[in-house]
N, C-alpha and C positions, 0 to 999 in steps of 0.2 A: 827813526822809530824805535821806541823802547821795546825790545824783544821780550822783556820779562812779562809784558801784559798780554802777549800772544799765547793763547791756549795751546797746551801740548796735545799732539794727536792721540786720540784714544784707540784702544784695540779695535773697537767697532769702526772707526774711521779708517784704520789701516786695512781691515778686512773689506770695507766697502770700496776703497780705492783698488784693491787687488781684484775684487769682483768686476769692477768697471773695466779694468784692463783686459781680463780674460773675456768678458762679454764682447768687447770691441773686436777681439780676434776671432770669436767664435760665431760661425754661421751668420754672415752678413745678410743672408736672404730673409732673416726673421723680420717680421713686420714691426714697425716702429712701436705699436702699442704693446706687443708681446715682449719686445726688447726692454721697454720701460718697466713692465711688470716684473720681468726676471731680474733686472738690475736692482729694483727697489726692494724685492722680497727675498732675492737670493734663491728662489725656487727654480729648478730646471736649468742651472748654468751647465752648459756642455763641458765635458772634460777635455775633449780634443781641441787644440788651438793650432793656428798656422804661423805663430810668430817665429822669427828667425833668431832674434836675440835670446839670451839666457835670462830667465825670470829670477829676480832677487826675492827670495821667500824667507821671512815676510819683507815687503818693501820697507825702506828706511826713509825717514823724512828729514829734510834739510833743517828743520827747526831744531832737531836733536843733534845736528852735526857740529864738529869743531871749527867749521869754516870762519875765517876772518877776512876783512878787507885788507888791501895792501897797506892801509894805515894802521892795521892792528886792532880794529874793533869788530864786534860781532857782525857777520855777513848775513843779511836778510834776503830771503827769496823774494824777488820782485813780484808784486801782486799781478802785474800785467802779463806775466809769462803764461803761455799755454802749454807748450811742450819745450823742454830744454835739452839740448845736446851737451854733454859734459865730457871734456877732454881732461886727462891727467898728464902732467909733464914734469920731468925732473928739472933740477936747476940748470943743467946744460942739455938742451933738447937736440938730439941728433937728427939725421935726415928722416928716418922713419917716423920719429916723433913729430917732426914738422909736417910730414905728409899727412898724418892723422888729423892734425889741427886744420890743415888745408882741406882735408876731406869734409869736415863738418861745415866748413864755409861753403864749399861747392854744393853740398847737399842742401843747405839752406837756400842758396841761390836758385837751385833747381826747382824749388817749390813754387816759383813764380808768384802769383797773387797770394798764395798761402804762406809765403815767406815771413810775413809779419807775425804769424802765429808761432814761430819758432825762434827760440833764443839759444845762444851759445855761451858756455861757461868754461873757463880754464882754471883748473886747480893745480897749484904748484906748491913747492915748499915756501918758506918765508921769503918776502920780497928781497931782503938783504942778501939772500943766498943765490939769487938768479944771476946767471951769467950775463955779462953786459951785451955780448953779441946776441944772445937769445932775446933779451929785453928790447934791443933795437929792432930785431926781426918782428916782434909782436907789435911794436909801435907802428912799424911801416906797413905790415901786411894784415894785422888783425886788430886795429885800433878800436873797433866797435865791440869787441868781444868782452863779455863780463869777466871779471877776475876775482879769484878768491884764493886764500892760502891756508895751509894746515900742516901739522906734523904728520908724517906718513903713518907712524904708529897709531895715532889717534883716528885717522881716516880708516885704517884697517879694522880697528875696534868698532867704529861706528857702522861700517858697511856690513860686517859680520858674514861675508861670503867665504865659505870654506875654500873655494878655488883661488881666492886672493889672500894669500897667507903672508907674503912679504914682497918687498921691492915693487910696491904698487905703482910708483911713478914711472918705472921702467917697462911696464907691460903694455903701454900705449892703448889702454882700454878706452872705450867710448860708452858712456852711460846715458840712459834716457829718463828724464823726470817729467811728471805730469804737472798740471797747472796748480795743484795743491802742494807741490814740493816733495812728492813721494818719488824716490829713485826706483824705478820698476825693472829695468833690464840693463844688461851690458853686452857689449860686442868686443871680441878679441881682435888683435891685429891680424890673426889668420883668417878672419872672415872678410869676404869681399864687401866693398862699399854697397853693392846692390842689396845685400841682406838688410842693412840699415835703411836704405831707400825704400825697400818694399814695406817694411814694418811702418815706417813714418808716413808713407803715402796712405796706407790703410788707416792709421790712427787719425791723421788729419781729416780724412774723408768721414769717418764714422764717429768722430768725437765733436764734430761741429754742432754747436748749439743753434737751435732754430732762431733765425733772426726775425725781429718784429716786422710785420708787413706794414 
């Protein structure tokens, strides 16, 4: 698909996606009609939220990212994605790094019937730099995982997160993107997996679109 024909996200779209995420985490007891009104108008969005991950403000969109495929062409966010867990890994992934990649696989599996709504993406340096042992590990253990590559400096500039200033690939971060490709939150390696599980369970529950009867 020619990415040049895909419209760039507007400021209004960015704000709308952020409102959506905040609303999902805020006061789930609100009636559906009231939630719809708040989401579409922006009136009455609660300030307090229960999310465990750190919000990326403003969220960034994959459309604007430097991501490329392993073949070196522009990487496009799959339209069928609902929520996506994003792992970052250096060219030589150590034990902790592999544990974090394994964690996203386990979290996806744990969703049961909802697993199909959750995708996984691994971002690394250029394919030519990847350690052969790490590449073999990925092929054997995570063959179904989406892959993308980019220069570390370009990723840091794209994300624009003050807490992520350098050595992004070595921080073992996990990020979460919505169905429109907006990267909304991140989780550090110091956070337990249950934090991500809690947020994801909530988001999958309250972001489900009503199915036709």
